[in-house]
Phi, psi and omega in degrees: 000321180296316182292324179296316179297320180296317180296318181295320178296319180294319178296320179297323178296320179298314180297319181294316179297318179297317178299313181295322179301313183285330175295318178295315180298318181295323178298316181290310181298316180298321180293311181297310182293329177297314179297315179296317180298320178296316178300317179297315180302310184293322179292320177295319178297317179294321177298318178296317180298316179297319180296321180291330179281328185236088184299335182295343179299333179302327181294341181271002183303316177302319178295322177298320178297317177297321179297318179298314179299318179299315181300316180295316180293322180297329179269008176083010178262094185272334179226097184276123178259000172057225182297333178299323179295321178297314180298315181292329180293325178292320184280317189254347182085009178301138185295133178251106186290145179296331183300339177301323185297303179295328180296308182291329178300302183294318183293324178292320177297319178299315180300315180289322181298322188261001171100017173291151180269102183202164179255201183239331192289327176298319176295322180299321179297320181289318179298309182294317179299318180296317181293314179300316180296319180296317180296322178296320178292325181297326180260012173056051176288156176292159180307316178297318179291328178296323178293323177295320178297322177298316179294325176300315179297317177302312181298318188293311182289322175303316180296316181294321185285322187250345177075029178234078188296322181291316176301316182300315181293312182292324178300315179297326180284333189260334193282336188292306180236111182291120182102355179231117183258129184276077184299327183296337181263007186296311182299307181297322181291317179296317181293319179298318179295320180294316179297314180298319178298317178296319177298316181297316178299317181296332182260016169090017177265117180274135179294148178285137178199152182228146170263114186268122178276164171067031179295123183276157171286154179289123180205163177303321179295316180297320178298315180298317179298318181291323177299315180296316179295323176297320179294317178295323178295327176298320178295320178296321179295323176296316178300320180297310180299313182296322178297317179298313182291321181295316180300315179299317180295317181293319176302312183291330180289315186265339181226083186289333177284120184297329178293316178295321180300315180293319180295315179295317179299318178298319179296321179295318180295319178298313183297315180294319180298316179293321179295325179285335179072019178213154178253017180300334187260004174268151182074202183280321178087031180297328179294324178290322177299316178299317179296322179296318180288341173272003173099016184232122178204141175289137188307321182252021181301322183295324179288322180293320178294320178300315180299310182296322180293318178297317178297324183286301187287328179295332181280348179114001173290160187245158181155229180207163180259350189290309179296320172303325176292326173300313180302308182299313181294317183294314181290324177296312180298320181298323181280317186276328184307310180301331177293337178264357181094011180263153173297135184300324179292314178296317179297325177297318179293323176296314180298319178304309183291319185289320178292318176303314180299319182293327183276334182250350178058042181233081185295322180293314178298324180295317178295317179294329175300319178298319180298316185281330180273321189241001191292341185298329181246004185259140173264183180299321182294320178292322177297327176298321178295319176299317180298318180296315180299317180294319181296317179296315180296319179301313182294312189278348177283352176064220184253029173277150181202149172295330190249114178293339178282349179287139183242132176268114182254358175217153180288148176275347184245342182227149181279062177204163184288153176294345176291340181245002180219134178288161177289110186298000000 
């Protein structure tokens, strides 16, 4: 009994020391990444505002693309793997250089200023991951702890930029290996995201949130409608992933010189934007997402946003794919939902969550995103409908992903590892 008590006391000390270590690390990472995230948020917002005021900036997009390529080459980054490098660094321990942070920071601002179709959260993952990994190396953490620090940074900047701290933390834990959740990193990632979120609030960044109209009561009919919309959203998510990958492949096939590739891509985005006669598809498009959730969307807006985003990011411009996936999902849901008997605003919110889930393969993070974005007016029954849509989209999207660095470690159809089951 004496030895058992002694062992338990010693074990408790280990847990306590580990907890304190990660709380301190999360406080530091969250504070630093919070400030960086706020700066990134405000600069992107200012760049967007300037672009909307001065339409002629769109004509400089090809030059902006060439500038981005020059910056990466000048810093010795000849082959940028973007978010894939962050994901692979968490899994394999591959070194994530600090220079990634300022590069993606500046390049994303250039993309938004000049009218490229891109988001912010993909850039946030790269900025945060780079900062977290660098801080871990500075204090000579072990390889496993260094990976946790990388995830802390990812969570923190994502949280600061978008104002969804729980989603940010769970996304970082879930996105690396589909089917494997990094529980050991839960406390540091949640705390880093919480600290960063607090810093962002203190510095004037308001969290994103929507009031969803037309929330249906839970019924067999509502469940059936949501299942169908979730299934259709899975198909859209596959189209989104394939479009991103195809554009990148075609650019590299026909324009092997990265400078020429960026210039041609910029010209294509300018040409398509002018042909459409609207700037709705340039930048992140948060205003269009808001209109969709209010029940208003152009019938083919989701296809046009997919096209512009593929042309932008495939050419080498920087930013993220997550908010464009929100745009695509929200506008698709808004248009298709009424055909199924759903309120267009509610259907837009379902489409947003389901397409996001299908492209990133993170059902838990997707459900928590619904709670943080739409939870103010949603009850438990409505959250169940969001959960069903995300689950259906996750299953039916198969093994497609925005991130080639993402690894599937479990089957989506059978309760066994992919090592024992072929990809159905």
